[in-house]
PAKE-645089 format. One record per residue (C-alpha): x, y, z. Coordinates in Angstrom, 1 decimal. Example, Ala and Ser with C-alpha at 12.3 -4.5 7.8 and 13.67 -1.06 7.14 Angstrom:
2
+--------+--------+--------+
|     c1 |     c2 |     c3 |
+--------+--------+--------+
|   12.3 |   -4.5 |    7.8 |
|   13.7 |   -1.1 |    7.1 |
+--------+--------+--------+
% end
This chain:
316
+--------+--------+--------+
|     c1 |     c2 |     c3 |
+--------+--------+--------+
|   13.7 |  -29.9 |   14.2 |
|   11.6 |  -32.6 |   12.5 |
|    9.3 |  -31.1 |    9.9 |
|    5.7 |  -32.3 |    9.6 |
|    5.0 |  -34.7 |    6.7 |
|    3.0 |  -32.2 |    4.7 |
|    6.0 |  -30.0 |    4.4 |
|    7.6 |  -32.6 |    2.1 |
|    4.9 |  -31.8 |   -0.5 |
|    5.4 |  -28.1 |    0.0 |
|    9.2 |  -28.3 |   -0.4 |
|    8.7 |  -30.4 |   -3.5 |
|    7.1 |  -27.3 |   -5.2 |
|   10.3 |  -25.2 |   -4.6 |
|   11.8 |  -24.4 |   -8.0 |
|    8.5 |  -25.0 |   -9.9 |
|    7.9 |  -22.7 |  -12.8 |
|    4.3 |  -21.6 |  -13.4 |
|    3.0 |  -20.5 |  -16.8 |
|    2.3 |  -17.1 |  -18.2 |
|   -0.1 |  -14.5 |  -16.7 |
|   -0.9 |  -11.8 |  -19.3 |
|   -1.7 |   -8.2 |  -18.9 |
|   -5.3 |   -7.3 |  -19.7 |
|   -4.2 |   -4.2 |  -21.7 |
|   -1.2 |   -3.3 |  -23.7 |
|    1.0 |   -0.6 |  -22.4 |
|   -0.9 |    2.6 |  -23.0 |
|   -0.7 |    6.4 |  -22.3 |
|   -4.0 |    6.8 |  -20.3 |
|   -3.0 |    4.3 |  -17.7 |
|    0.5 |    5.9 |  -17.5 |
|   -1.1 |    9.3 |  -17.0 |
|   -3.5 |    8.1 |  -14.3 |
|   -0.8 |    6.2 |  -12.4 |
|    1.5 |    9.2 |  -12.4 |
|   -1.3 |   11.4 |  -11.1 |
|   -2.1 |    9.0 |   -8.3 |
|    1.6 |    8.7 |   -7.4 |
|    2.2 |   12.5 |   -7.6 |
|    4.7 |   12.0 |  -10.5 |
|    5.1 |   14.4 |  -13.5 |
|    3.8 |   12.3 |  -16.4 |
|    5.2 |   14.6 |  -19.2 |
|    8.6 |   12.9 |  -19.5 |
|    6.9 |    9.6 |  -20.2 |
|    4.4 |   10.8 |  -22.7 |
|    6.7 |   12.5 |  -25.3 |
|    5.2 |   12.4 |  -28.8 |
|    6.6 |    9.4 |  -30.7 |
|    8.2 |    7.8 |  -27.7 |
|    5.7 |    7.0 |  -24.9 |
|    7.1 |    4.7 |  -22.3 |
|    6.0 |    3.8 |  -18.8 |
|    7.8 |    4.6 |  -15.5 |
|    9.9 |    1.6 |  -14.5 |
|    8.3 |    1.3 |  -11.1 |
|    4.9 |    0.8 |  -12.7 |
|    6.0 |   -2.6 |  -14.0 |
|    3.9 |   -4.7 |  -11.6 |
|    0.7 |   -2.7 |  -12.4 |
|    0.3 |   -4.0 |  -16.0 |
|   -0.3 |   -7.6 |  -15.1 |
|   -2.5 |   -7.2 |  -12.0 |
|   -5.8 |   -9.1 |  -12.3 |
|   -8.0 |   -6.3 |  -11.0 |
|  -10.6 |   -6.3 |   -8.3 |
|  -11.6 |  -10.0 |   -8.7 |
|   -9.0 |  -12.4 |   -7.4 |
|   -7.2 |  -14.5 |  -10.1 |
|   -9.3 |  -13.0 |  -12.9 |
|   -6.6 |  -13.4 |  -15.6 |
|   -6.9 |  -12.7 |  -19.3 |
|   -7.5 |  -15.5 |  -21.9 |
|   -4.3 |  -17.4 |  -22.6 |
|   -3.0 |  -17.1 |  -19.1 |
|   -2.1 |  -20.2 |  -17.1 |
|   -4.9 |  -22.0 |  -15.2 |
|   -2.5 |  -23.1 |  -12.5 |
|   -2.4 |  -21.3 |   -9.2 |
|    1.1 |  -19.9 |   -8.7 |
|    0.4 |  -19.6 |   -5.0 |
|   -0.6 |  -23.3 |   -4.4 |
|    1.9 |  -23.6 |   -1.7 |
|    0.1 |  -21.0 |    0.4 |
|   -3.2 |  -22.9 |   -0.1 |
|   -1.4 |  -26.0 |    1.2 |
|   -0.3 |  -24.1 |    4.3 |
|   -3.8 |  -22.8 |    4.9 |
|   -5.1 |  -26.4 |    5.0 |
|   -2.6 |  -27.0 |    7.8 |
|   -4.0 |  -24.1 |    9.9 |
|   -1.5 |  -21.4 |    8.8 |
|   -4.3 |  -19.1 |    7.8 |
|   -2.6 |  -15.7 |    8.3 |
|   -0.3 |  -13.9 |    5.9 |
|    1.8 |  -10.7 |    5.9 |
|    3.9 |   -9.4 |    3.1 |
|    7.5 |   -8.7 |    4.2 |
|    9.5 |   -8.0 |    0.9 |
|    8.7 |   -6.7 |   -2.5 |
|   11.8 |   -6.0 |   -4.6 |
|   11.6 |   -4.9 |   -8.2 |
|   14.5 |   -5.0 |  -10.7 |
|   14.3 |   -3.4 |  -14.1 |
|   16.0 |   -4.4 |  -17.3 |
|   14.5 |   -1.8 |  -19.6 |
|   11.5 |    0.5 |  -19.7 |
|    8.4 |   -0.8 |  -21.5 |
|    6.9 |    1.2 |  -24.4 |
|    3.4 |    2.0 |  -25.6 |
|    1.8 |   -0.9 |  -27.5 |
|    3.8 |   -3.7 |  -25.8 |
|    1.9 |   -6.6 |  -24.4 |
|    3.4 |   -7.9 |  -21.2 |
|    3.2 |  -11.2 |  -19.2 |
|    5.0 |  -12.7 |  -16.3 |
|    5.9 |  -16.2 |  -15.1 |
|    6.2 |  -17.3 |  -11.5 |
|    8.7 |  -19.5 |   -9.7 |
|    8.5 |  -20.6 |   -6.1 |
|   12.0 |  -19.7 |   -5.0 |
|   12.1 |  -20.9 |   -1.4 |
|   10.3 |  -21.9 |    1.7 |
|   12.2 |  -21.2 |    5.0 |
|   12.5 |  -23.5 |    8.0 |
|    9.8 |  -23.0 |   10.6 |
|   10.1 |  -19.6 |   12.3 |
|    8.6 |  -18.4 |   15.6 |
|    7.9 |  -14.7 |   15.7 |
|    5.8 |  -12.3 |   17.8 |
|    3.0 |  -12.7 |   15.2 |
|    3.0 |  -16.4 |   15.3 |
|    4.7 |  -19.6 |   14.0 |
|    5.1 |  -20.1 |   10.3 |
|    7.2 |  -20.0 |    7.2 |
|    8.7 |  -17.3 |    5.0 |
|    7.8 |  -18.1 |    1.4 |
|    9.5 |  -16.4 |   -1.5 |
|    8.3 |  -16.1 |   -5.1 |
|   10.1 |  -14.6 |   -8.2 |
|    8.1 |  -13.2 |  -11.0 |
|    9.9 |  -12.5 |  -14.3 |
|    8.2 |  -10.0 |  -16.6 |
|    8.4 |  -10.2 |  -20.4 |
|    7.3 |   -8.3 |  -23.5 |
|    5.7 |  -10.5 |  -26.1 |
|    7.6 |   -9.8 |  -29.4 |
|    7.3 |  -11.8 |  -32.7 |
|   11.1 |  -12.0 |  -33.1 |
|   11.5 |  -13.3 |  -29.6 |
|   10.1 |  -12.3 |  -26.2 |
|   12.3 |  -10.0 |  -24.2 |
|   12.6 |  -10.0 |  -20.4 |
|   12.0 |   -6.5 |  -19.0 |
|   12.1 |   -6.9 |  -15.2 |
|   11.8 |   -9.1 |  -12.2 |
|    9.9 |   -9.0 |   -8.9 |
|   10.9 |  -10.8 |   -5.7 |
|    7.9 |  -11.2 |   -3.5 |
|    8.1 |  -12.7 |    0.1 |
|    5.4 |  -13.4 |    2.6 |
|    5.2 |  -14.8 |    6.1 |
|    2.5 |  -17.5 |    6.2 |
|    1.7 |  -18.3 |    9.8 |
|   -0.6 |  -19.5 |   12.6 |
|   -1.2 |  -16.6 |   14.9 |
|    0.3 |  -16.7 |   18.4 |
|   -2.1 |  -17.9 |   21.1 |
|   -2.6 |  -15.4 |   23.9 |
|   -2.8 |  -17.2 |   27.3 |
|   -6.2 |  -16.9 |   29.0 |
|   -5.8 |  -14.7 |   32.2 |
|   -6.0 |  -16.5 |   35.5 |
|   -8.5 |  -15.8 |   38.1 |
|   -6.2 |  -13.4 |   39.9 |
|   -4.9 |  -11.8 |   36.7 |
|   -5.3 |   -8.1 |   36.3 |
|   -7.5 |   -6.7 |   33.6 |
|   -5.7 |   -6.6 |   30.2 |
|   -4.0 |   -3.4 |   29.2 |
|   -5.9 |   -1.6 |   26.5 |
|   -3.8 |   -1.3 |   23.3 |
|   -2.5 |    2.2 |   22.5 |
|   -2.5 |    3.9 |   19.2 |
|    1.0 |    3.8 |   17.6 |
|    2.7 |    7.1 |   18.1 |
|    3.8 |    9.0 |   14.9 |
|    7.5 |    9.2 |   14.1 |
|    8.5 |   12.8 |   14.6 |
|   11.6 |   14.2 |   12.9 |
|   13.0 |   17.7 |   12.3 |
|   10.9 |   17.9 |    9.1 |
|    7.6 |   16.9 |   10.8 |
|    7.9 |   18.4 |   14.3 |
|    6.1 |   21.6 |   13.3 |
|    3.1 |   19.6 |   12.1 |
|    2.6 |   17.7 |   15.4 |
|    3.2 |   20.8 |   17.5 |
|    0.5 |   22.5 |   15.4 |
|   -1.9 |   19.6 |   16.1 |
|   -1.3 |   19.9 |   19.9 |
|   -2.3 |   23.6 |   19.6 |
|   -5.4 |   22.8 |   17.4 |
|   -3.9 |   24.0 |   14.2 |
|   -3.5 |   22.1 |   10.9 |
|   -0.1 |   23.3 |    9.6 |
|    1.1 |   22.7 |    6.1 |
|    4.6 |   23.2 |    4.7 |
|    5.0 |   25.8 |    2.0 |
|    8.1 |   26.5 |   -0.1 |
|    9.2 |   30.1 |    0.3 |
|   10.9 |   30.1 |   -3.1 |
|    8.0 |   29.1 |   -5.3 |
|    5.1 |   28.9 |   -3.0 |
|    4.3 |   25.2 |   -3.5 |
|    2.4 |   23.6 |   -0.6 |
|    3.5 |   20.1 |    0.2 |
|    2.4 |   17.2 |    2.4 |
|    3.7 |   15.0 |    3.8 |
|    6.5 |   17.4 |    5.0 |
|    9.9 |   17.0 |    3.5 |
|   13.3 |   18.7 |    3.5 |
|   13.2 |   19.9 |   -0.1 |
|   10.6 |   21.3 |   -2.6 |
|    9.7 |   18.8 |   -5.3 |
|    9.0 |   21.6 |   -7.8 |
|   12.0 |   24.0 |   -7.5 |
|   14.3 |   21.9 |   -5.2 |
|   14.6 |   24.7 |   -2.7 |
|   15.4 |   23.8 |    0.9 |
|   13.7 |   27.0 |    2.3 |
|   10.2 |   26.6 |    3.6 |
|    7.7 |   27.9 |    6.1 |
|    4.6 |   26.6 |    7.9 |
|    1.2 |   28.0 |    7.1 |
|   -2.0 |   27.3 |    9.1 |
|   -4.7 |   25.7 |    6.9 |
|   -8.4 |   26.4 |    7.4 |
|   -9.0 |   22.7 |    8.0 |
|  -11.8 |   22.7 |    5.4 |
|  -11.6 |   20.4 |    2.4 |
|  -13.4 |   17.5 |    0.6 |
|  -13.0 |   13.8 |    0.2 |
|  -10.8 |   13.2 |   -2.8 |
|  -10.7 |    9.4 |   -2.4 |
|  -11.2 |    6.8 |    0.4 |
|  -10.9 |    3.2 |    1.4 |
|  -12.8 |    1.2 |    4.0 |
|  -10.5 |   -1.2 |    6.0 |
|  -12.2 |   -4.3 |    7.2 |
|   -9.4 |   -6.7 |    7.8 |
|   -7.0 |   -7.4 |    9.4 |
|   -8.4 |   -5.8 |   12.5 |
|   -5.5 |   -4.1 |   14.4 |
|   -6.3 |   -2.9 |   18.0 |
|   -7.1 |   -0.3 |   19.1 |
|   -8.8 |    0.9 |   15.9 |
|  -12.5 |    0.3 |   15.3 |
|  -13.7 |   -1.4 |   12.2 |
|  -14.8 |   -0.8 |    9.5 |
|  -12.2 |    2.0 |    9.5 |
|  -12.6 |    4.8 |    6.9 |
|   -9.3 |    6.2 |    5.7 |
|   -9.6 |    9.1 |    3.3 |
|   -7.4 |   11.3 |    1.1 |
|   -8.6 |   14.8 |    1.8 |
|   -8.1 |   17.7 |   -0.6 |
|   -7.7 |   20.8 |    1.5 |
|   -9.2 |   24.1 |    0.1 |
|   -5.7 |   25.4 |    0.0 |
|   -4.9 |   22.9 |   -2.7 |
|   -2.8 |   20.1 |   -1.1 |
|   -3.9 |   16.7 |    0.1 |
|   -3.4 |   14.6 |    3.2 |
|   -4.3 |   11.1 |    4.4 |
|   -6.4 |   10.9 |    7.5 |
|   -9.2 |    9.0 |    9.4 |
|  -12.8 |   10.0 |    8.9 |
|  -14.9 |   10.1 |   12.0 |
|  -18.6 |   10.6 |   12.7 |
|  -19.9 |    8.9 |    9.6 |
|  -20.9 |    5.4 |    8.6 |
|  -18.6 |    3.8 |    5.9 |
|  -21.6 |    3.4 |    3.6 |
|  -22.4 |    7.2 |    3.7 |
|  -18.9 |    8.4 |    2.6 |
|  -19.0 |   10.1 |   -0.8 |
|  -16.3 |   11.5 |   -3.1 |
|  -16.5 |   15.3 |   -3.0 |
|  -18.1 |   15.3 |    0.5 |
|  -17.2 |   18.4 |    2.5 |
|  -15.2 |   17.8 |    5.6 |
|  -13.7 |   19.8 |    8.5 |
|  -10.6 |   19.0 |   10.6 |
|  -10.9 |   18.4 |   14.3 |
|   -8.3 |   17.4 |   16.8 |
|   -8.6 |   14.4 |   19.2 |
|   -6.3 |   13.4 |   22.1 |
|   -5.3 |    9.8 |   22.6 |
|   -3.2 |    8.0 |   25.2 |
|   -2.2 |   10.8 |   27.5 |
|   -1.3 |   13.6 |   25.2 |
|   -1.0 |   12.4 |   21.6 |
|   -3.1 |   14.7 |   19.4 |
|   -4.2 |   13.6 |   16.0 |
|   -5.9 |   15.6 |   13.3 |
|   -9.0 |   13.8 |   12.0 |
|  -11.8 |   14.9 |    9.7 |
|  -15.6 |   15.0 |   10.1 |
|  -18.2 |   15.5 |    7.4 |
|  -19.8 |   19.0 |    7.4 |
|  -23.6 |   18.9 |    7.7 |
|  -25.4 |   20.4 |    4.7 |
|  -27.2 |   23.7 |    5.4 |
|  -30.3 |   22.1 |    3.9 |
+--------+--------+--------+
% end
C-alpha cells in the first residue's frame, strides 16, 4: 500500500525525544491519602512515620497537567509531545481512542521527591481498517525520573498507545431500505459473582454483597472479602436510598443509545457502600454533591433491567 506524502513527515518524528514535563507538586502525603481513598486502597502502609512513599500505580498522577490541557509547570518543555496526532488531525483523522496503557515500575517514589517525565514517539503503525474507521496506531513511551542533585534516577515507564482514525462512513439508506435498527444498550456481563445482583434487579430489589465473616458490605461484587479475605458471603437487600457522593457529566463521545449530556454518579447508599449508576430525571446543571436519591428499576431491550437513581424531592 502506497502511503500518502504527509506520512513521510509523521514517520520522521518516530524516535524523537521530547523534553521534560515536571510535576506541579513534590510527592506528598495529602495527595497519597486522597488517591488511596478514591481508589479504595488502605493508605496506612504508605504513610508510615519517617518513610512516606507513594503507591507504585500512582506514578502517572504526579505529572498530570490538571484540568487545563497542557498546563505544565515552569521549566517544562514548550514542545508538544503529541505533535504527530495534530498532524493526523489536519489530514482528517479527527477521532481518537486509547487502546493501551502499560506502566512499569523501577522503584517507589518517596515524600519530597520532584518528578518529571520525558516522551518518545515510539512507533506509528501502517494504515489499519477497523470497525471504528481507518487510521493508525500511535505508541508513545514516557520515562519518569526523580530529580536528584547527585544524578536523576529513573523510577518508571509508561507505554501509551492510541488509535487515531477517520470514522467509518455509514452508507445512506436507499429508497427501499428499511428503517435503521435502534441501537441497544450493552448488556452487562453476568458471572457467578454478579448473578444475584441482576436477579435482584429483575425483581425490583437492590442487592448488595455482605461478608458473613466480618459483615463488610462490598460493591461491585467479588469472590472474596477485601477486609478479612473470607470467601463466605450473603446478599442483603438495600433500601435503595442514598446520596450523590460524586458525579461526572459525559458530553463526548456520544455513544448510542445513551442520551447526552449523560450524568454518571457515584452513589453512597445509606447502608454505607457505594455504587456507580446513571442519574435520571434531573438536568446535569442541577446535580449536587450530597443530593438525596432513590433507586428505581427500568427495563430495556426486551427484559434487561437496570437499577438507576432519581433525586428525591424535598419535602419543602
